[in-house]
C-alpha positions as a Markdown table, in Angstrom:
| # | Residue | x | y | z |
|---|---|---|---|---|
| 1 | Ser | -15.4 | 25.6 | -1.9 |
| 2 | Arg | -11.9 | 25.9 | -3.3 |
| 3 | Phe | -10.5 | 24.7 | -0.3 |
| 4 | Gly | -11.0 | 21.1 | 1.2 |
| 5 | Ile | -9.6 | 18.2 | 3.1 |
| 6 | Phe | -8.4 | 14.9 | 1.8 |
| 7 | Ala | -7.7 | 12.1 | 4.3 |
| 8 | Ile | -7.1 | 8.4 | 3.8 |
| 9 | Thr | -6.4 | 6.0 | 7.0 |
| 10 | Glu | -5.8 | 2.4 | 6.6 |
| 11 | Phe | -5.0 | 0.0 | 9.4 |
| 12 | Tyr | -5.0 | -4.0 | 9.1 |
| 13 | Gly | -3.6 | -6.6 | 11.2 |
| 14 | Val | -3.6 | -10.3 | 12.0 |
| 15 | Tyr | -5.3 | -12.4 | 14.4 |
| 16 | Gln | -2.4 | -14.6 | 15.4 |
| 17 | Pro | -0.6 | -12.9 | 18.5 |
| 18 | Glu | 2.9 | -14.3 | 17.4 |
| 19 | Glu | 2.5 | -12.5 | 13.9 |
| 20 | Gln | 1.0 | -9.1 | 15.0 |
| 21 | Leu | 4.3 | -7.2 | 15.5 |
| 22 | Arg | 5.5 | -8.3 | 12.1 |
| 23 | Lys | 2.3 | -7.9 | 10.0 |
| 24 | Asp | 0.2 | -5.3 | 12.0 |
| 25 | Gln | 0.4 | -2.0 | 9.6 |
| 26 | Phe | -1.2 | 1.4 | 9.4 |
| 27 | Met | -1.0 | 4.3 | 7.3 |
| 28 | Gly | -2.8 | 7.8 | 7.7 |
| 29 | Gln | -2.5 | 10.9 | 5.5 |
| 30 | Ala | -4.3 | 14.2 | 5.7 |
| 31 | His | -4.1 | 17.2 | 3.2 |
| 32 | Leu | -5.5 | 20.5 | 2.9 |
| 33 | Thr | -6.4 | 21.0 | -0.8 |
| 34 | Phe | -6.8 | 24.1 | -3.0 |
| 35 | Ala | -8.6 | 23.8 | -6.3 |
| 36 | Leu | -6.8 | 25.3 | -9.3 |
| 37 | Leu | -9.2 | 24.2 | -11.8 |
| 38 | Arg | -12.5 | 22.5 | -11.9 |
| 39 | Asn | -11.0 | 18.8 | -11.3 |
| 40 | Leu | -7.4 | 19.8 | -10.5 |
| 41 | Arg | -6.3 | 20.5 | -6.8 |
| 42 | Ile | -2.9 | 21.1 | -5.1 |
| 43 | Asn | -2.5 | 19.7 | -1.7 |
| 44 | Ala | -0.2 | 19.9 | 1.5 |
| 45 | Gly | -0.4 | 17.8 | 4.6 |
| 46 | Ala | 1.3 | 15.1 | 6.6 |
| 47 | Ile | 1.5 | 11.3 | 6.2 |
| 48 | Thr | 2.5 | 8.8 | 9.0 |
| 49 | Asp | 2.9 | 5.2 | 8.8 |
| 50 | His | 4.6 | 2.0 | 10.7 |
| 51 | Val | 7.8 | 2.1 | 8.5 |
| 52 | Asp | 8.8 | 5.7 | 8.1 |
| 53 | Gly | 6.9 | 7.6 | 10.8 |
| 54 | Phe | 5.6 | 11.0 | 10.6 |
| 55 | Arg | 6.5 | 13.3 | 7.6 |
| 56 | Pro | 5.2 | 16.5 | 5.6 |
| 57 | Thr | 4.0 | 15.9 | 2.1 |
| 58 | Ala | 2.7 | 17.8 | -0.9 |
| 59 | Gly | 1.1 | 16.8 | -4.1 |
| 60 | Ile | -1.6 | 17.3 | -6.9 |
| 61 | Gln | -5.1 | 15.6 | -7.0 |
| 62 | Tyr | -7.0 | 15.2 | -10.4 |
| 63 | His | -10.4 | 13.7 | -10.3 |
| 64 | Val | -13.4 | 12.9 | -12.6 |
| 65 | Arg | -17.1 | 12.0 | -11.8 |
| 66 | Ser | -19.3 | 10.6 | -14.7 |
| 67 | Gly | -22.6 | 9.3 | -13.5 |
| 68 | Asp | -21.9 | 6.2 | -11.0 |
| 69 | Leu | -18.1 | 6.4 | -11.9 |
| 70 | Phe | -15.6 | 8.3 | -9.9 |
| 71 | Ile | -11.9 | 8.4 | -10.6 |
| 72 | Leu | -9.1 | 10.1 | -8.6 |
| 73 | Phe | -5.3 | 10.2 | -9.4 |
| 74 | Ala | -3.1 | 12.0 | -6.5 |
| 75 | Pro | 0.6 | 11.7 | -6.9 |
| 76 | Arg | 2.6 | 13.1 | -3.8 |
| 77 | Ile | 6.2 | 13.5 | -2.7 |
| 78 | Asp | 7.6 | 13.4 | 1.0 |
| 79 | Leu | 9.2 | 16.8 | 1.7 |
| 80 | Ser | 11.7 | 15.2 | 4.2 |
| 81 | Gln | 13.1 | 11.6 | 5.4 |
| 82 | Gly | 14.2 | 10.3 | 2.1 |
| 83 | His | 11.8 | 12.1 | -0.3 |
| 84 | Asn | 9.5 | 9.1 | -1.2 |
| 85 | Gly | 7.5 | 9.7 | -4.3 |
| 86 | Glu | 4.1 | 8.2 | -4.5 |
| 87 | Leu | 1.5 | 7.5 | -7.2 |
| 88 | Phe | -1.9 | 6.9 | -5.8 |
| 89 | Gly | -5.2 | 6.4 | -7.5 |
| 90 | Phe | -8.6 | 4.7 | -7.3 |
| 91 | Ala | -11.8 | 4.2 | -9.3 |
| 92 | Glu | -15.2 | 3.6 | -7.8 |
| 93 | Tyr | -18.2 | 2.2 | -9.5 |
| 94 | Thr | -21.5 | 2.7 | -7.6 |
| 95 | Pro | -24.7 | 2.2 | -9.4 |
| 96 | Arg | -28.0 | 2.5 | -7.3 |
| 97 | Leu | -29.6 | -1.0 | -6.8 |
| 98 | Lys | -33.0 | 0.2 | -4.6 |
| 99 | Gly | -33.3 | 3.0 | -2.5 |
| 100 | Asp | -30.3 | 3.7 | -0.5 |
| 101 | Trp | -28.7 | 0.6 | -1.5 |
| 102 | Lys | -25.9 | 0.6 | -4.3 |
| 103 | Leu | -23.4 | -1.6 | -5.8 |
| 104 | Tyr | -19.9 | -1.0 | -4.7 |
| 105 | Gly | -16.9 | -1.5 | -6.8 |
| 106 | Arg | -13.4 | -0.1 | -6.1 |
| 107 | Val | -9.9 | -0.6 | -7.6 |
| 108 | Gln | -7.2 | 1.2 | -5.8 |
| 109 | Gly | -3.6 | 1.4 | -6.5 |
| 110 | Leu | -0.5 | 2.8 | -5.1 |
| 111 | Tyr | 3.4 | 2.7 | -6.2 |
| 112 | Asn | 6.0 | 4.2 | -3.6 |
| 113 | Gln | 9.5 | 4.7 | -4.8 |
| 114 | Asn | 12.2 | 6.0 | -2.3 |
| 115 | Leu | 13.8 | 8.6 | -4.4 |
| 116 | Glu | 16.9 | 9.1 | -2.3 |
| 117 | Leu | 18.1 | 5.3 | -2.9 |
| 118 | Asp | 16.0 | 4.9 | -6.1 |
| 119 | Ile | 14.5 | 1.8 | -5.1 |
| 120 | His | 10.8 | 0.4 | -4.8 |
| 121 | Ala | 9.6 | 0.9 | -1.4 |
| 122 | Phe | 5.9 | -0.4 | -1.5 |
| 123 | Ser | 3.0 | -0.9 | -4.0 |
| 124 | Tyr | -0.3 | -2.3 | -3.7 |
| 125 | Val | -3.6 | -3.2 | -5.5 |
| 126 | Arg | -6.9 | -3.1 | -3.4 |
| 127 | Leu | -9.9 | -4.6 | -4.9 |
| 128 | Arg | -13.4 | -4.3 | -3.4 |
| 129 | Leu | -16.7 | -5.7 | -4.2 |
| 130 | Gly | -19.9 | -5.5 | -2.4 |
| 131 | Val | -22.8 | -3.0 | -1.5 |
| 132 | Ser | -23.3 | 0.3 | 0.0 |
| 133 | Tyr | -26.0 | 1.5 | 2.2 |
| 134 | Arg | -26.0 | 5.4 | 2.8 |
| 135 | Thr | -22.5 | 6.0 | 4.2 |
| 136 | Phe | -21.6 | 2.3 | 4.7 |
| 137 | Arg | -19.9 | -0.1 | 2.6 |
| 138 | Phe | -19.1 | -3.6 | 3.2 |
| 139 | Gly | -18.5 | -6.8 | 1.0 |
| 140 | Ala | -15.4 | -9.0 | -0.2 |
| 141 | Gly | -12.0 | -7.7 | -0.6 |
| 142 | Ala | -8.3 | -8.5 | -1.8 |
| 143 | Asn | -5.1 | -7.0 | -1.2 |
| 144 | Tyr | -2.1 | -7.5 | -3.4 |
| 145 | Ser | 1.0 | -6.1 | -1.8 |
| 146 | Thr | 4.7 | -5.9 | -2.9 |
| 147 | Tyr | 7.3 | -4.7 | -0.6 |
| 148 | Gly | 11.0 | -3.5 | -0.9 |
| 149 | Pro | 13.7 | -3.6 | -3.7 |
| 150 | Phe | 13.1 | -7.4 | -3.9 |
| 151 | Lys | 9.5 | -7.0 | -4.5 |
| 152 | Val | 8.3 | -9.6 | -1.7 |
| 153 | His | 4.6 | -10.3 | -2.5 |
| 154 | Glu | 2.0 | -10.6 | 0.2 |
| 155 | Asp | -1.5 | -11.3 | -0.9 |
| 156 | Glu | -4.6 | -11.2 | 1.5 |
| 157 | Tyr | -8.4 | -11.9 | 1.2 |
| 158 | Gly | -11.4 | -11.2 | 3.4 |
| 159 | Leu | -14.3 | -9.1 | 4.2 |
| 160 | Phe | -14.2 | -5.3 | 4.3 |
| 161 | Leu | -16.2 | -2.7 | 6.0 |
| 162 | Gly | -15.9 | 1.2 | 5.4 |
| 163 | Ala | -17.7 | 4.4 | 6.2 |
| 164 | Leu | -17.7 | 7.9 | 4.5 |
| 165 | Leu | -17.2 | 10.3 | 7.5 |
| 166 | Phe | -17.9 | 13.5 | 5.4 |
């Protein structure tokens, strides 16, 4: 179809109650997409997170699939509240192992710039390595995040579990 939906939701937190208010984080965005060309789409939708709240957004998406490799690049811009500009992309590699089982590897990156203040707002690299079974993915992960104009680093390691809903 020329029309589609692109959505991403992330939530992560800590187990220590005294740290939860400071470190619990969420982000969710949903876009309606329209295909201009085979691999190029425009999108419009909304994003919400624990820092800037709810805001409308628009952007483009370019994707390529070649065998077991899928790459998506999706820059976007907020249409209100500071006009953050964001570069987002990921690459997934999922070669078949046996039956419904596949190796699962993902590299995901984001860079968010506050265009009104011309300062770095947030950036990250997310690494995942594991397996997938049908629509479920699980394994080991690492998150490398950088916050604010002073680029404060926060690195986290652990396990991940994911599911494809559609």
